[in-house]
C-alpha positions in Angstrom: 66.5 109.4 48.4 63.4 107.3 47.4 61.7 107.8 44.0 58.4 107.5 45.7 58.9 111.0 47.1 59.3 112.5 43.6 57.0 114.1 41.0 58.9 113.3 37.8 58.2 115.0 34.5 58.9 112.6 31.7 59.3 114.6 28.5 59.4 112.4 25.4 61.1 113.8 22.3 60.9 112.6 18.6 63.5 109.9 18.8 60.9 107.4 17.6 63.2 104.4 17.6 63.6 104.8 21.3 59.9 105.2 22.2 59.6 101.7 23.7 62.6 102.3 26.0 61.3 105.7 27.0 57.9 104.4 27.9 59.5 101.4 29.7 61.6 103.9 31.7 58.5 105.9 32.7 56.8 102.7 33.7 59.8 101.7 35.8 59.9 105.0 37.6 56.2 104.7 38.3 56.7 101.2 39.6 59.4 102.5 41.9 56.9 104.9 43.3 57.5 108.1 41.3 54.5 110.2 40.3 54.8 110.6 36.5 53.8 113.7 34.6 53.9 112.9 30.9 55.0 115.6 28.4 55.5 115.1 24.7 57.0 117.3 22.0 54.7 118.1 19.0 56.6 115.5 16.8 56.4 112.8 19.5 52.7 113.4 20.1 51.4 113.9 16.6 53.7 112.1 14.1 53.0 108.5 13.1 56.1 106.6 11.9 57.2 103.0 11.3 57.6 102.8 15.1 53.9 103.4 15.8 50.8 105.5 15.3 50.8 108.8 17.1 47.5 108.1 18.8 48.7 104.7 20.1 51.9 106.2 21.4 50.1 109.1 23.2 47.6 106.6 24.7 50.2 104.2 25.9 52.2 107.0 27.6 49.0 108.4 29.2 48.1 104.9 30.5 51.6 104.5 32.0 51.3 107.8 33.8 47.7 107.5 34.7 46.9 111.0 33.4 46.7 113.2 30.3 49.9 114.2 28.7 51.1 117.9 28.4 51.1 118.3 24.6 50.9 122.1 24.2 53.3 125.0 25.0 50.4 126.6 27.0 50.0 123.7 29.3 53.8 123.4 29.8 54.3 126.9 30.8 53.0 126.6 34.4 55.3 123.7 35.3 57.8 126.1 37.1 55.5 128.7 38.6 53.2 126.0 40.0 56.2 123.9 41.1 54.6 120.8 39.4 57.8 118.8 39.3 60.8 117.8 41.4 62.8 116.7 38.4 62.3 116.8 34.7 63.6 113.8 32.7 64.1 113.8 28.9 64.4 110.0 28.3 65.1 110.2 24.6 66.5 113.7 23.9 67.1 114.3 20.2 69.8 116.4 18.6 67.1 118.9 17.6 66.0 119.3 21.3 69.6 119.5 22.5 70.2 122.4 20.0 67.1 124.3 21.1 68.0 123.9 24.8 71.6 125.0 24.3 70.3 128.1 22.4 67.4 128.9 24.6 64.7 128.2 21.9 61.3 127.6 23.4 59.0 126.3 20.6 57.7 122.9 21.8 56.0 121.6 24.9 59.3 119.9 25.9 61.5 123.0 25.6 58.9 125.1 27.4 58.7 122.5 30.1 62.5 122.7 30.6 62.5 126.5 30.5 59.7 126.7 33.0 61.2 124.1 35.3 64.7 125.8 35.2 63.0 129.0 36.2 62.7 127.7 39.8 66.2 126.1 39.8 65.2 122.4 39.7 67.2 119.7 38.0 66.8 118.6 34.3 68.1 115.1 33.5 68.9 114.4 29.8 69.2 110.9 28.3 70.7 111.5 24.8 69.3 109.7 21.8 70.7 111.1 18.6 72.6 109.8 15.6 74.8 112.9 15.4 75.9 113.2 19.1 79.6 113.0 18.1 79.1 115.3 15.2 76.9 118.4 15.0 75.2 117.8 18.4 78.5 117.5 20.3 78.8 121.3 20.9 75.2 121.4 22.2 75.8 118.5 24.6 79.0 120.2 25.8 77.2 123.5 26.3 74.5 122.0 28.4 77.0 120.0 30.5 78.4 123.3 31.5 75.1 124.9 32.6 73.8 124.7 36.2 70.9 122.4 36.8 71.5 120.1 33.8 72.5 116.5 34.4 73.0 113.6 31.9 72.3 109.9 32.1 75.6 108.2 31.3 76.3 107.9 27.5 77.4 105.2 25.1 77.9 104.7 21.4 75.0 102.5 20.3 76.5 101.2 17.0 80.0 102.4 16.4 80.4 100.5 13.2 77.3 101.5 11.3 76.5 104.8 13.1 79.9 106.1 14.4 78.4 109.4 15.6 75.4 108.0 17.4 75.0 108.1 21.1 72.2 106.7 23.3 72.1 107.1 27.1 71.9 104.1 29.4 68.2 103.8 29.9 68.7 101.3 32.8 70.6 103.9 34.7 67.9 106.5 34.7 66.6 105.8 38.3 70.2 106.0 39.6 70.8 109.2 37.6 67.6 110.7 39.0 68.8 110.1 42.5 72.2 111.6 41.8 70.7 114.7 40.1 68.4 115.3 43.0 71.5 115.5 45.1 73.2 117.8 42.7 75.6 115.1 41.4 76.5 113.8 37.9 77.0 110.1 37.4 80.1 109.1 35.5 79.2 110.5 32.0 80.7 107.6 29.8 80.0 104.0 30.6 
Protein backbone atom coordinates (compact mmCIF):
# COMPACT_ATOMS: atom_id res chain seq x y z
CA UNK A 1 0.00 0.00 0.00
CA UNK A 2 1.27 3.43 -0.95
CA UNK A 3 0.38 6.48 1.10
CA UNK A 4 -0.10 8.49 -2.07
CA UNK A 5 -3.37 6.63 -2.55
CA UNK A 6 -4.78 7.82 0.79
CA UNK A 7 -6.86 10.69 2.10
CA UNK A 8 -5.51 11.02 5.63
CA UNK A 9 -7.36 13.00 8.27
CA UNK A 10 -4.86 14.35 10.79
CA UNK A 11 -6.70 15.36 13.97
CA UNK A 12 -4.46 17.33 16.34
CA UNK A 13 -5.40 17.31 20.03
CA UNK A 14 -4.29 19.59 22.87
CA UNK A 15 -0.99 17.93 23.71
CA UNK A 16 0.76 21.23 23.07
CA UNK A 17 4.28 19.96 23.84
CA UNK A 18 3.94 17.52 20.91
CA UNK A 19 2.62 20.00 18.32
CA UNK A 20 5.96 20.17 16.50
CA UNK A 21 6.10 16.38 16.17
CA UNK A 22 2.44 16.20 15.12
CA UNK A 23 2.95 18.84 12.43
CA UNK A 24 6.16 17.14 11.28
CA UNK A 25 4.25 13.85 11.00
CA UNK A 26 1.61 15.55 8.84
CA UNK A 27 4.32 17.06 6.64
CA UNK A 28 6.00 13.66 6.26
CA UNK A 29 2.72 12.01 5.29
CA UNK A 30 2.15 14.71 2.68
CA UNK A 31 5.71 14.29 1.38
CA UNK A 32 5.00 10.57 1.03
CA UNK A 33 2.04 11.46 -1.18
CA UNK A 34 -0.86 11.41 1.26
CA UNK A 35 -3.62 13.97 0.94
CA UNK A 36 -3.87 15.64 4.35
CA UNK A 37 -7.18 16.85 5.76
CA UNK A 38 -6.32 18.89 8.88
CA UNK A 39 -8.60 18.75 11.93
CA UNK A 40 -8.04 20.41 15.31
CA UNK A 41 -9.78 20.17 18.66
CA UNK A 42 -11.06 23.43 20.13
CA UNK A 43 -8.13 23.56 22.56
CA UNK A 44 -5.58 22.83 19.84
CA UNK A 45 -7.03 25.49 17.54
CA UNK A 46 -7.78 28.27 19.99
CA UNK A 47 -5.45 28.11 23.01
CA UNK A 48 -2.12 29.91 23.03
CA UNK A 49 0.49 28.32 25.29
CA UNK A 50 4.20 28.48 25.95
CA UNK A 51 4.48 26.15 22.94
CA UNK A 52 3.08 28.73 20.54
CA UNK A 53 0.29 31.11 19.65
CA UNK A 54 -2.94 29.52 18.52
CA UNK A 55 -3.09 31.49 15.26
CA UNK A 56 0.49 30.50 14.40
CA UNK A 57 -0.20 26.81 15.08
CA UNK A 58 -3.38 26.86 12.99
CA UNK A 59 -1.64 28.64 10.12
CA UNK A 60 1.32 26.23 10.21
CA UNK A 61 -0.98 23.19 10.07
CA UNK A 62 -3.05 24.65 7.23
CA UNK A 63 0.09 25.48 5.24
CA UNK A 64 1.34 21.91 5.63
CA UNK A 65 -1.99 20.49 4.47
CA UNK A 66 -2.60 23.10 1.78
CA UNK A 67 -6.17 23.66 2.95
CA UNK A 68 -8.24 25.09 5.79
CA UNK A 69 -8.49 23.03 8.95
CA UNK A 70 -11.73 21.59 10.25
CA UNK A 71 -12.18 23.39 13.58
CA UNK A 72 -15.91 23.05 14.27
CA UNK A 73 -18.14 20.12 15.16
CA UNK A 74 -20.45 21.06 12.28
CA UNK A 75 -17.63 20.81 9.73
CA UNK A 76 -16.43 17.47 11.15
CA UNK A 77 -19.84 15.78 11.03
CA UNK A 78 -19.91 15.09 7.24
CA UNK A 79 -16.55 13.24 7.31
CA UNK A 80 -18.19 9.80 7.40
CA UNK A 81 -21.29 10.35 5.26
CA UNK A 82 -19.24 12.05 2.54
CA UNK A 83 -16.46 9.43 2.80
CA UNK A 84 -13.90 12.22 3.09
CA UNK A 85 -11.12 10.06 4.59
CA UNK A 86 -9.53 6.67 4.12
CA UNK A 87 -7.96 6.78 7.58
CA UNK A 88 -8.10 9.17 10.52
CA UNK A 89 -4.88 9.76 12.51
CA UNK A 90 -4.78 11.37 15.95
CA UNK A 91 -1.03 12.13 16.05
CA UNK A 92 -0.98 13.46 19.63
CA UNK A 93 -4.01 11.99 21.37
CA UNK A 94 -4.44 13.33 24.91
CA UNK A 95 -5.83 11.51 27.92
CA UNK A 96 -8.86 13.78 27.70
CA UNK A 97 -9.60 12.71 24.13
CA UNK A 98 -8.93 9.04 24.96
CA UNK A 99 -11.55 9.25 27.74
CA UNK A 100 -14.09 10.89 25.46
CA UNK A 101 -13.59 8.30 22.72
CA UNK A 102 -13.77 5.38 25.17
CA UNK A 103 -17.05 6.75 26.52
CA UNK A 104 -18.61 7.89 23.21
CA UNK A 105 -18.52 11.59 24.10
CA UNK A 106 -18.69 13.79 21.02
CA UNK A 107 -18.06 17.42 21.97
CA UNK A 108 -15.05 18.55 19.91
CA UNK A 109 -14.20 18.58 16.20
CA UNK A 110 -11.78 15.67 16.81
CA UNK A 111 -14.27 13.44 18.64
CA UNK A 112 -16.95 14.23 16.03
CA UNK A 113 -14.47 13.40 13.26
CA UNK A 114 -13.79 10.02 14.88
CA UNK A 115 -17.48 9.27 15.42
CA UNK A 116 -18.37 10.24 11.87
CA UNK A 117 -15.47 8.31 10.36
CA UNK A 118 -16.24 5.17 12.39
CA UNK A 119 -19.84 5.36 11.15
CA UNK A 120 -18.62 3.94 7.85
CA UNK A 121 -16.23 1.41 9.40
CA UNK A 122 -12.92 2.97 8.47
CA UNK A 123 -9.74 2.86 10.60
CA UNK A 124 -8.77 5.33 13.32
CA UNK A 125 -5.07 5.39 14.26
CA UNK A 126 -4.18 6.76 17.68
CA UNK A 127 -0.75 8.02 18.65
CA UNK A 128 -0.95 8.47 22.43
CA UNK A 129 0.60 11.56 24.07
CA UNK A 130 -0.42 11.80 27.71
CA UNK A 131 1.25 12.10 31.10
CA UNK A 132 -1.26 9.73 32.73
CA UNK A 133 -1.29 6.84 30.26
CA UNK A 134 -0.14 4.38 32.91
CA UNK A 135 -2.54 5.81 35.48
CA UNK A 136 -6.02 7.25 34.87
CA UNK A 137 -5.92 6.89 31.08
CA UNK A 138 -4.83 3.23 31.08
CA UNK A 139 -8.41 1.94 31.25
CA UNK A 140 -9.42 4.11 28.28
CA UNK A 141 -6.47 2.94 26.19
CA UNK A 142 -7.40 -0.65 27.03
CA UNK A 143 -11.05 -0.06 26.15
CA UNK A 144 -10.18 1.43 22.77
CA UNK A 145 -7.70 -1.35 21.99
CA UNK A 146 -10.61 -3.76 22.26
CA UNK A 147 -12.86 -1.91 19.82
CA UNK A 148 -13.09 -2.62 16.13
CA UNK A 149 -11.45 -0.12 13.75
CA UNK A 150 -9.15 1.42 16.39
CA UNK A 151 -5.40 0.97 15.95
CA UNK A 152 -2.45 2.37 17.90
CA UNK A 153 0.97 3.62 16.93
CA UNK A 154 3.46 1.64 19.07
CA UNK A 155 3.87 3.17 22.54
CA UNK A 156 6.80 3.99 24.81
CA UNK A 157 7.48 5.67 28.13
CA UNK A 158 8.95 9.06 27.32
CA UNK A 159 10.59 9.89 30.70
CA UNK A 160 10.20 7.03 33.16
CA UNK A 161 12.19 8.77 35.92
CA UNK A 162 10.50 12.19 35.98
CA UNK A 163 7.10 11.17 34.55
CA UNK A 164 6.63 7.45 35.32
CA UNK A 165 3.03 7.36 34.01
CA UNK A 166 3.71 9.23 30.76
CA UNK A 167 3.45 7.54 27.36
CA UNK A 168 4.12 8.95 23.90
CA UNK A 169 3.72 7.01 20.70
CA UNK A 170 6.57 6.58 18.23
CA UNK A 171 5.95 9.44 15.80
CA UNK A 172 8.51 7.96 13.40
CA UNK A 173 6.36 4.81 13.06
CA UNK A 174 3.21 6.65 11.96
CA UNK A 175 3.60 5.90 8.22
CA UNK A 176 4.19 2.19 8.91
CA UNK A 177 1.28 2.11 11.38
CA UNK A 178 -1.01 3.71 8.76
CA UNK A 179 -0.12 1.05 6.22
CA UNK A 180 -0.77 -1.70 8.78
CA UNK A 181 -4.10 -0.20 9.91
CA UNK A 182 -5.27 0.06 6.31
CA UNK A 183 -4.71 -3.70 6.13
CA UNK A 184 -6.54 -4.25 9.42
CA UNK A 185 -3.33 -5.01 11.32
CA UNK A 186 -1.93 -3.67 14.59
CA UNK A 187 1.83 -3.15 14.81
CA UNK A 188 3.58 -4.47 17.92
CA UNK A 189 2.11 -2.16 20.55
CA UNK A 190 5.18 -1.70 22.80
CA UNK A 191 8.52 -0.78 21.28
